[in-house]
C-alpha positions, 0 to 999 in steps of 0.5 A: 343458460346454455354455454356460449359456443367457442370463439373460432380461435378457441374452437381451433385450439380445441381441435389442435389439442385433440389432434396432439392427444391423438398423436400421443396415443399413436406414439404410446401404441408404437412404443408399446408394440416396440417394447413387446417386440423387444420382450420377444427378442429378449426371451430368445436371448435368454434361452427360451427358444428351445422351450417354445419350439418344444411347446409348438412342435417346431412350428414356432420360430423367433422371427415370426412374432416380429413379422406379425408386429412389424406392419403395425409398428410401421403403421403407428410410426407413420400415423404418430410421427408423420400423418398427424404431425402434418395435420397439426402443422396445417391446422385442420383435422382429418375426416371422421371416416379416416379416424374410424378406419384408423381405429379399426386397423389398429385394433386388428393387431391383437387379433393377428397376435391371437390367431398367430399364437393359436396357429402355432399351438392349436390350443384354446389357451391362445384366447386366454393368454397375453395377446388377448389382453392387448385389446384392452391396451388399445381400448384404454389408449383410445381415451386420448382421442377425446371423443366418445364415439371412437373409444366405443367403436374401438371396444365394439371392433375389439369385441367383434374381432375377438368373438369372430376369431374364437368362433372361427378357429375353436370348436365351441360347444355349450356343453364343453368340459374345457371352459375355453371351448364354451361360447359363453366365456368368449361372448362374455369377454367380448361384452366386457370389451364393448363395455370397456369401450363405452367406459373409455368413451365416457372418460374421454367425453368427460376430459373433453368437457373439462377442456371445453369448459376451461376454454369457455371460462377463458373466453368469458374472462377475456371478453369481460376484460376486453369489454369492461376495461383494460384492467379488471380485478379478479373479484369483479371478473367473478361477479361479472361472470356470475351476472351473465351476459348483459349487453344493454345500456343503462343509466346509473349513478357512477363515480369517476376518478381521473389520475394524471402524473404531474410534469410527466411530459417534460420529464419523459422528453429527455429520457429513453422510451424503455426508462419511461415505460419502466417508470410508468409500470412501477408507478401504476402497479400500486395504483392498480392494486388500490383501485382493485381493493376498493371495487373499482375498474380501470376503464382506460389508461391515458398515457401518463394517467388513467380513468377509473370507474366505481359503481359500474358495471356493478352497483356499488352504493359506496362508490364515492367513498370507495373512490376517495379511499382508493385515491387516498391509498394511492397518495399514501403509498406514493408518500411512503415510497418518497419518504424512504431514502432509496424508495424513489428516483430523486431526479424524477419524483412521482407526483400525481393529481386526482379528480373525482366526481359522482353523478348519473351517466349512461353506461354500456358496451360500444363497438362492433360485433368483434370488439366492444368496450365498456364506456361511461358517457355523461357530464360526470366524466367531463367534470371529473376530468376538469376537476383533476386539472384544477389541482394545478391551480390550487397546488393540491393532489386530490380534488373532489366535487361537492357531490362526492364530499356530501357522500362522505358525510362529515368525513370531509368536514373542515377540508378546504373548499373552493368555488370556481368557474369551470371551462364549459360550465356556466354555473360555478362549482364547489371543489374540496381539497382532500389531500391526506397528511404528508410525511415530514420528509415530503413536506420539506421537499415541497418547501425546498422546491 
């Protein structure tokens, strides 16, 4: 299956990452050329001028290399510190022809240095000395363009300029005794530059591909999180990504869990918003982990509660058992915290009510092309919400429907059963209290209250 195209914001992020990489390349070349200039100046400071003057029969002067390097230094400074900065600030890329022209101009710097060295020595050694190796610096730096064509073009320009320069100034002869005067040597060196450009292009292409795949994975994960709920565990995300893009509605059996924090509105009314938000974050933290551990997803946060789904969007034959296990984990953790002397705020104890029902529902993605949300539609959702509200009537914390209790086999045997008429339903239903045993401290608190 072909990889989905990048979303516009991620495509722009890739373009900006490429521009920042190009800016780094230009600045690296600027620093390198500046360092080379400093090296040349250092040679003269250490007394090398006399030696070079003798070797070049007086044609070499200390300022000449700097004059040849200075235009490229200025050029790289403008590109790396001005032009690319402006493109990045404006958020768009330079045209492709400008990039290729830039590559051709930059790669001329080694050619100028080679020709200068030859002009001062009249020796073929200039084509085997350090300046001829500078071509490879420009080829290696072209990897930072994150493009296959530009490094290959850099290698082609380097090879062509080097070969033309050698052909122009050297008396090349196939049968020459001096290897530096044979065209075979220089043709081979030019070919190596072209091959180096191709290799650099492949490396750049590989790096770009890794960045693209990373952005695509980020895009896919964000889509899963946006569509399938406000919180999806990493394990569920991985399974959804492996399943691929399925955007069709379907009918399936799901288990729905509603959780609500008791007496939240009254308690929150007299407290500052920051304290309320902090209370909710601390309360939901362990609850979310319990839902995750039992293969559920939190589809919606409902202010002081949430709706969790088991058995969708991924099949789970044990959806009802997992939902009850998650609910019991949540209650056990709350009891554990309340039983610790410093584990809870005595002025605002955490009490929750949970209702669970299992049944058939239609599941699918609802929304527009730009924003969709995974939803579950059916009577199972409405009845689960009604069951959660019945906890107030029975003073319980965990109520489940008879269908859920049946899915637990005999693990719900002996639990209190109530038959009740639910608002909006003509036929009475049976609900089962599955509150886990509470610590002695919590029982004492409830009795005293």
